[in-house]
N, CA and C of each residue as an Amber inpcrd file, in Angstrom:
protein
   210
 -31.5110000  -0.4740000-111.0780000 -30.8600000  -1.7730000-111.1710000
 -30.1370000  -2.0620000-109.8490000 -30.1910000  -3.3190000-109.4550000
 -29.5510000  -3.7520000-108.2180000 -28.1040000  -4.1470000-108.4860000
 -27.2330000  -3.8260000-107.5590000 -25.8280000  -4.1600000-107.7010000
 -25.4980000  -5.5270000-107.1260000 -26.1770000  -5.8950000-106.0250000
 -25.8950000  -7.1630000-105.3610000 -27.0800000  -7.5680000-104.4960000
 -27.0000000  -8.7400000-103.8920000 -28.1110000  -9.2310000-103.0760000
 -28.3880000  -8.3430000-101.8650000 -27.3670000  -7.8230000-101.2770000
 -27.5570000  -6.9320000-100.1250000 -28.3850000  -5.7180000-100.5370000
 -28.0990000  -5.1830000-101.6890000 -28.8360000  -4.0580000-102.2430000
 -30.3140000  -4.4330000-102.4250000 -30.5740000  -5.6150000-102.9310000
 -31.9510000  -6.0930000-103.1200000 -32.6660000  -6.1500000-101.7730000
 -32.0080000  -6.7170000-100.7780000 -32.6140000  -6.8220000 -99.4360000
 -32.9830000  -5.4640000 -98.8730000 -32.0650000  -4.5270000 -98.9670000
 -32.2970000  -3.2130000 -98.3730000 -33.3370000  -2.3990000 -99.1270000
 -33.3570000  -2.5350000-100.4270000 -34.2890000  -1.7360000-101.2210000
 -35.6940000  -2.3390000-101.2940000 -35.8610000  -3.5230000-100.7380000
 -37.1590000  -4.1870000-100.7560000 -37.6040000  -4.5460000 -99.3480000
 -37.6940000  -3.5560000 -98.5100000 -38.2190000  -3.7760000 -97.1750000
 -37.1750000  -3.8950000 -96.0950000 -35.9270000  -3.6130000 -96.4100000
 -34.8450000  -3.6450000 -95.4200000 -34.8490000  -4.9620000 -94.6450000
 -34.9190000  -6.0650000 -95.3840000 -34.9570000  -7.4020000 -94.7850000
 -33.6110000  -7.7700000 -94.1720000 -33.6720000  -8.5000000 -93.0760000
 -32.4420000  -9.0560000 -92.5100000 -32.0710000 -10.2970000 -93.3180000
 -30.8540000 -10.7760000 -93.1460000 -30.4650000 -12.0150000 -93.8150000
 -31.3510000 -13.1670000 -93.3500000 -31.6960000 -13.1820000 -92.0810000
 -32.5590000 -14.2340000 -91.5390000 -33.9330000 -14.1900000 -92.2000000
 -34.5190000 -12.9970000 -92.3270000 -35.8210000 -12.8570000 -92.9740000
 -35.7590000 -13.3140000 -94.4280000 -34.7200000 -12.9050000 -95.1060000
 -34.5420000 -13.2710000 -96.5080000 -34.4290000 -14.7870000 -96.6420000
 -33.6280000 -15.4020000 -95.8080000 -33.4500000 -16.8560000 -95.8590000
 -34.7650000 -17.5800000 -95.6180000 -35.5380000 -17.1140000 -94.6630000
 -36.8360000 -17.7320000 -94.3820000 -37.7680000 -17.6160000 -95.5810000
 -37.7680000 -16.4710000 -96.2360000 -38.6620000 -16.2550000 -97.3720000
 -38.3270000 -17.1590000 -98.5630000 -37.0540000 -17.5170000 -98.7100000
 -36.6760000 -18.3610000 -99.8470000 -36.4260000 -19.8120000 -99.4470000
 -36.5920000 -20.1140000 -98.1600000 -36.5530000 -21.4930000 -97.7100000
 -35.1780000 -22.1160000 -97.5420000 -34.2000000 -21.3030000 -97.1420000
 -32.8700000 -21.8310000 -96.8540000 -32.4230000 -21.3050000 -95.4980000
 -31.3260000 -21.8420000 -94.9790000 -30.8380000 -21.3710000 -93.6840000
 -30.2010000 -19.9880000 -93.8220000 -30.1310000 -19.2890000 -92.7040000
 -29.5020000 -17.9680000 -92.7030000 -28.0270000 -18.0850000 -93.0520000
 -27.3830000 -19.1460000 -92.5890000 -25.9600000 -19.3560000 -92.8800000
 -25.7610000 -19.5510000 -94.3840000 -26.6110000 -20.3730000 -94.9960000
 -26.5080000 -20.6100000 -96.4420000 -26.7360000 -19.3110000 -97.2060000
 -27.7510000 -18.5490000 -96.8050000 -28.0140000 -17.2810000 -97.4880000
 -26.8320000 -16.3280000 -97.3310000 -26.2980000 -16.2410000 -96.1210000
 -25.1700000 -15.3600000 -95.8540000 -23.9880000 -15.6970000 -96.7580000
 -23.7370000 -16.9900000 -96.9370000 -22.6260000 -17.4100000 -97.7860000
 -22.8770000 -17.0640000 -99.2560000 -24.1280000 -17.1620000 -99.7020000
 -24.4650000 -16.7700000-101.0800000 -24.2680000 -15.2740000-101.2430000
 -24.7840000 -14.4970000-100.2920000 -24.6570000 -13.0420000-100.3760000
 -23.1930000 -12.5980000-100.3540000 -22.3710000 -13.3100000 -99.6090000
 -20.9460000 -12.9780000 -99.5080000 -20.1420000 -13.4910000-100.6990000
 -20.7780000 -14.2710000-101.5740000 -20.0830000 -14.8010000-102.7380000
 -19.2680000 -16.0440000-102.4480000 -19.4790000 -16.6490000-101.2800000
 -18.7330000 -17.8550000-100.9130000 -19.4140000 -19.1180000-101.4190000
 -20.6870000 -19.0010000-101.7710000 -21.4450000 -20.0850000-102.4040000
 -22.2040000 -19.4730000-103.5760000 -22.4620000 -20.2790000-104.5820000
 -23.1570000 -19.7440000-105.7520000 -24.6670000 -19.7550000-105.5980000
 -25.2010000 -20.6850000-104.8580000 -26.6520000 -20.8070000-104.7340000
 -27.1980000 -21.6450000-105.8700000 -28.1880000 -22.4370000-105.5680000
 -28.7840000 -23.3070000-106.5810000 -29.6930000 -22.5180000-107.5180000
 -30.0130000 -23.1320000-108.6250000 -30.9400000 -22.5190000-109.5790000
 -32.2800000 -22.2510000-108.9080000 -32.7360000 -23.1900000-108.1010000
 -34.0320000 -23.0020000-107.4390000 -33.9840000 -21.8520000-106.4280000
 -32.8610000 -21.6700000-105.7630000 -32.7190000 -20.5470000-104.8330000
 -32.8030000 -19.2240000-105.5800000 -32.0960000 -19.1240000-106.6870000
 -32.1270000 -17.8950000-107.4760000 -33.5140000 -17.6550000-108.0720000
 -34.2160000 -18.7200000-108.4380000 -35.5750000 -18.5850000-108.9640000
 -36.4970000 -18.0260000-107.8780000 -36.3340000 -18.4950000-106.6390000
 -37.1410000 -17.9900000-105.5320000 -36.8520000 -16.5140000-105.2660000
 -35.5900000 -16.1340000-105.3360000 -35.2200000 -14.7260000-105.1640000
 -35.8610000 -13.8970000-106.2750000 -35.7820000 -14.3950000-107.4970000
 -36.3630000 -13.6950000-108.6430000 -37.8630000 -13.4910000-108.4490000
 -38.5460000 -14.5320000-108.0320000 -39.9950000 -14.4440000-107.8390000
 -40.3580000 -13.5590000-106.6570000 -39.5920000 -13.6490000-105.5750000
 -39.8580000 -12.8510000-104.3810000 -39.8260000 -11.3540000-104.6780000
 -38.8640000 -10.9400000-105.4780000 -38.6880000  -9.5160000-105.7540000
 -39.1350000  -9.1050000-107.1520000 -39.7910000 -10.0340000-107.8630000
 -40.3130000  -9.7510000-109.1920000 -39.2150000  -9.2030000-110.1200000
 -38.0850000  -9.8920000-110.1270000 -36.9460000  -9.4940000-110.9500000
 -37.0720000 -10.0960000-112.3460000 -36.5260000  -9.4070000-113.3160000
 -36.4690000  -9.9530000-114.6660000 -35.3510000 -10.9900000-114.7240000
 -35.3510000 -11.7760000-115.7960000 -34.2630000 -12.7390000-115.9860000
 -32.9200000 -12.0220000-116.0460000 -32.8850000 -10.8890000-116.7310000
 -31.6360000 -10.1260000-116.8680000 -31.1570000  -9.6020000-115.5100000
 -32.0670000  -9.0800000-114.6940000 -31.6820000  -8.5860000-113.3720000
 -31.1250000  -9.7270000-112.5080000 -31.7850000 -10.8790000-112.5920000
 -31.3300000 -12.0330000-111.8150000 -29.9570000 -12.4870000-112.2830000
 -29.7620000 -12.5560000-113.5880000 -28.4670000 -12.9520000-114.1430000
 -27.3660000 -11.9800000-113.7000000 -27.6570000 -10.6910000-113.7550000
 -26.6670000  -9.6930000-113.3380000 -26.3360000  -9.8230000-111.8480000
 -27.3480000 -10.1120000-111.0280000 -27.0820000 -10.3350000-109.6030000
 -26.1610000 -11.5260000-109.4070000 -26.4140000 -12.5880000-110.1520000
 -25.5600000 -13.7740000-110.0300000 -24.1300000 -13.4590000-110.4430000
 -23.9640000 -12.7440000-111.5420000 -22.6260000 -12.3850000-112.0150000
 -21.9250000 -11.4840000-111.0090000 -22.6340000 -10.4730000-110.4920000
 -22.0460000  -9.5290000-109.5640000 -21.7640000 -10.1590000-108.2180000
 -22.4350000 -11.2430000-107.9190000 -22.3060000 -11.8760000-106.6120000
 -21.1130000 -12.8250000-106.5300000 -20.5860000 -13.2380000-107.6610000
 -19.4790000 -14.1940000-107.6570000 -18.1870000 -13.5180000-107.2170000
 -17.4790000 -14.1970000-106.3570000 -16.1510000 -13.7390000-105.9280000
 -15.1060000 -14.5670000-106.6450000 -14.1950000 -13.9310000-107.3060000
 -13.1470000 -14.6630000-108.0530000 -11.9450000 -14.9490000-107.2180000
């Protein structure tokens, strides 16, 4: 199970934030802010992440929950 987006990136090809952003079609700055918990990310962004890494709905939901900064 993945703990956060950074974990997903590293365990799936050691992607940079720039590479990850390109694969899901957003800017590196936007991706960085999502990974840092400063932005939540749109539903479509999370769907692209889910499809890119073949994550289950539960894994994706847990990533979203773990990614939020309170």
